[in-house]
C-alpha positions in Angstrom: -37.6 238.9 186.2 -35.2 236.1 186.4 -33.2 235.1 182.8 -33.7 231.7 181.8 -30.2 229.0 181.9 -30.2 229.4 177.6 -30.3 233.1 177.7 -27.3 233.0 180.5 -25.8 230.2 178.7 -25.7 232.2 175.1 -24.6 235.5 177.2 -21.6 233.1 178.6 -17.9 234.6 177.3 -14.1 234.2 178.3 -13.8 231.1 180.6 -16.9 229.4 181.1 -18.0 229.4 177.8 -17.3 225.7 176.3 -15.5 226.3 172.6 -14.6 222.6 172.3 -17.0 222.3 169.8 -16.2 225.0 167.1 -11.9 223.9 167.8 -13.4 220.5 167.1 -14.8 221.9 164.0 -11.7 224.1 162.9 -9.2 221.2 163.6 -11.1 219.0 161.1 -11.4 222.1 158.2 -7.1 222.4 159.3 -7.1 218.7 158.7 -9.0 218.1 155.8 -7.5 220.8 154.0 -3.7 219.4 154.5 -5.2 216.5 153.2 -6.1 217.7 149.9 -3.3 219.7 149.8 -0.7 216.4 149.9 -3.7 214.7 147.3 -3.9 217.2 145.1 0.0 218.0 145.0 0.4 221.5 145.9 3.2 222.9 146.5 2.0 225.2 149.0 4.4 225.9 152.1 1.2 224.7 154.3 1.0 221.3 153.0 3.9 219.9 154.8 3.4 220.9 158.1 -1.4 220.6 157.2 -0.4 217.1 156.1 1.6 216.3 159.4 -1.5 217.8 161.2 -3.8 215.3 159.4 -1.8 212.5 160.0 -1.5 212.5 163.6 -5.8 214.5 164.1 -7.0 211.4 162.1 -6.5 208.3 163.9 -6.3 210.7 167.7 -10.1 212.0 167.0 -10.9 208.3 165.7 -8.7 206.1 168.6 -10.4 209.6 171.3 -13.8 208.8 170.6 -13.6 204.6 170.6 -11.9 205.7 174.4 -14.7 206.3 176.1 -14.1 204.6 179.6 -10.4 206.9 180.4 -10.0 209.8 181.7 -10.2 213.1 179.4 -6.1 213.7 180.0 -6.1 209.8 179.9 -7.7 209.8 176.2 -5.5 212.2 174.9 -2.8 211.0 175.8 -3.5 206.9 174.4 -5.4 208.8 171.4 -2.0 210.6 171.1 0.0 207.2 170.8 -2.0 205.1 169.1 -2.1 207.7 166.5 1.7 207.3 166.3 1.4 203.5 166.3 -0.9 203.3 163.2 1.3 206.2 161.1 4.2 203.6 162.3 1.9 200.6 161.4 0.6 201.7 158.2 4.4 202.9 157.0 6.1 199.7 158.5 3.2 197.6 156.4 3.6 199.7 153.3 7.7 199.1 153.4 7.2 195.3 154.2 5.2 195.1 150.6 7.4 197.3 148.9 4.1 199.5 147.9 5.2 202.8 149.4 4.0 206.1 148.8 3.3 209.0 150.2 -0.3 209.5 149.2 -1.3 205.6 149.8 0.2 206.4 153.4 -2.6 209.2 153.5 -5.8 207.4 152.3 -4.9 204.6 154.7 -4.4 206.4 157.6 -7.4 208.2 156.3 -9.1 205.2 155.8 -8.3 203.0 158.9 -9.0 206.3 160.9 -13.0 206.3 158.9 -13.3 202.8 159.8 -12.3 203.6 163.8 -15.2 206.3 163.4 -17.7 203.7 161.4 -17.0 201.4 164.0 -17.4 203.6 167.0 -20.3 204.8 165.6 -22.0 201.2 165.1 -21.5 200.1 168.5 -22.7 203.6 170.3 -26.1 202.9 167.3 -26.7 199.2 168.3 -26.6 199.4 172.0 -29.5 201.3 171.7 -33.2 200.1 171.9 -36.0 201.5 171.1 -37.6 203.2 174.2 -34.2 204.0 175.2 -34.1 202.3 178.5 -32.4 198.8 178.5 -34.6 196.0 179.3 
């Protein structure tokens, strides 16, 4: 008797198994924990590295979602470069307006990343028709 493809997919382990959803969830948890540690003012030694990870990962994830047309490696490199640009623009804008604060920077980067993800989600939802086919 032949096993169904879903059984074979469940039994897969090793390099054939797709771990990207698991890794994305872990990265989200680590980044969110870093932002919470920073905003709460914790004295944990993990606050610095996890906050830095959040400041790089949040805009990277939003930009990665927005760049659907590129090849995977190109998306990763462009998203990381865009993340650095977003962080630098937030810092430069806050310094230029004499409103610098590390909490404000974290909140601003979070807001920009969330707004970008929301725009990507709205664009994808708005492009669908009720039947799922274009006229």
